[in-house]
C-alpha positions as CSV (number, residue, x, y, z in Angstrom):
1,M,1.2,11.3,1.6
2,E,4.9,11.5,2.1
3,K,7.5,9.9,-0.2
4,Q,10.9,8.7,0.6
5,I,13.3,7.2,-2.0
6,T,16.3,5.2,-1.1
7,D,18.7,3.1,-3.2
8,D,16.5,0.0,-2.6
9,D,13.1,1.3,-1.6
10,N,10.2,3.7,-2.5
11,I,8.5,4.4,0.8
12,I,5.1,5.9,0.7
13,S,3.7,7.0,4.1
14,L,0.0,7.5,4.2
15,I,-1.1,10.3,6.5
16,G,-4.7,10.9,7.6
17,E,-7.5,9.4,5.5
18,L,-7.6,7.2,2.4
19,D,-11.2,7.3,1.2
20,L,-13.3,8.1,-1.8
21,S,-12.4,11.8,-1.7
22,K,-8.6,11.1,-1.7
23,A,-8.4,7.9,-3.7
24,S,-8.0,9.5,-7.2
25,E,-5.3,11.9,-6.1
26,F,-3.5,9.1,-4.2
27,N,-3.5,6.9,-7.3
28,T,-2.1,9.6,-9.4
29,N,0.7,10.3,-7.0
30,V,1.6,6.7,-6.2
31,D,1.4,5.2,-9.7
32,P,5.0,6.0,-10.7
33,F,6.2,4.3,-7.6
34,V,4.0,1.3,-8.2
35,Q,5.4,0.9,-11.7
36,D,9.1,1.3,-10.5
37,V,10.1,-2.4,-10.4
38,G,13.7,-1.5,-9.6
39,R,12.9,-0.7,-6.0
40,K,10.7,-2.3,-3.3
41,L,7.5,-0.4,-2.7
42,I,6.7,0.0,1.0
43,L,3.4,1.5,2.2
44,N,3.9,2.8,5.7
45,L,0.4,3.1,7.3
46,K,1.6,4.4,10.7
47,E,-0.2,7.7,10.4
48,L,-3.3,6.4,8.5
49,T,-6.3,7.3,10.6
50,Y,-9.1,6.2,8.4
51,I,-9.7,4.0,5.3
52,D,-12.9,3.1,3.6
53,S,-13.8,0.5,1.0
54,T,-12.4,2.7,-1.8
55,G,-9.1,3.0,0.0
56,I,-9.0,-0.8,0.5
57,G,-9.6,-1.2,-3.2
58,V,-6.7,1.1,-3.9
59,I,-4.4,-1.0,-1.8
60,L,-5.7,-4.2,-3.4
61,T,-5.0,-2.8,-6.8
62,I,-1.4,-1.9,-5.8
63,I,-1.0,-5.5,-4.5
64,K,-2.3,-7.0,-7.7
65,T,-0.1,-4.7,-9.9
66,R,3.1,-5.3,-8.0
67,H,2.4,-9.1,-8.0
68,A,1.8,-9.0,-11.8
69,L,5.1,-7.0,-12.2
70,K,6.8,-9.5,-9.9
71,A,8.0,-6.5,-7.9
72,P,8.7,-6.4,-4.2
73,F,6.1,-4.9,-2.0
74,A,5.4,-4.5,1.7
75,V,2.9,-2.8,4.1
76,E,4.4,-1.7,7.4
77,N,3.2,-0.1,10.6
78,I,-0.5,-1.0,10.2
79,P,-2.5,0.7,13.0
80,P,-4.6,-1.8,15.0
81,K,-8.0,-0.5,13.8
82,V,-6.9,-0.6,10.2
83,Q,-5.4,-4.1,10.7
84,K,-8.8,-5.2,12.1
85,L,-10.5,-3.9,9.0
86,F,-8.0,-5.6,6.7
87,D,-8.7,-8.9,8.7
88,L,-12.5,-8.5,8.4
89,T,-12.3,-7.7,4.6
90,G,-9.9,-10.6,3.9
91,L,-7.0,-8.3,2.7
92,T,-4.5,-9.5,5.3
93,P,-3.6,-12.9,3.6
94,F,-2.9,-11.0,0.3
95,L,-0.5,-8.6,2.2
96,S,1.4,-11.6,3.6
97,A,1.4,-13.5,0.3
98,V,2.9,-10.7,-1.7
99,A,5.5,-9.9,0.9
100,N,6.5,-13.6,1.1
101,T,6.6,-14.4,-2.6
102,V,8.6,-11.5,-4.0
103,N,11.2,-10.9,-1.3
């Protein structure tokens, strides 16, 4: 995971895998950025190579939390195989809904 902070955004780039073995560490590292309502949270998935159901649950939790906080959120650069998994699991509409309602 790489973090970039700008005046307007917190950009979190996921690198490699987001699965059961990495979920707890990822949650700990990303939580301060999830709670920062003063900046838009952007998850950049360009270098995400694998995600399992635990990783999908982590992203869903972030979506729900940001929505509850009425804080801007986006997911960018979703690799095709990850996008397909998001489509199959029904996550894609939530990504669009959050991006459209808080921007």
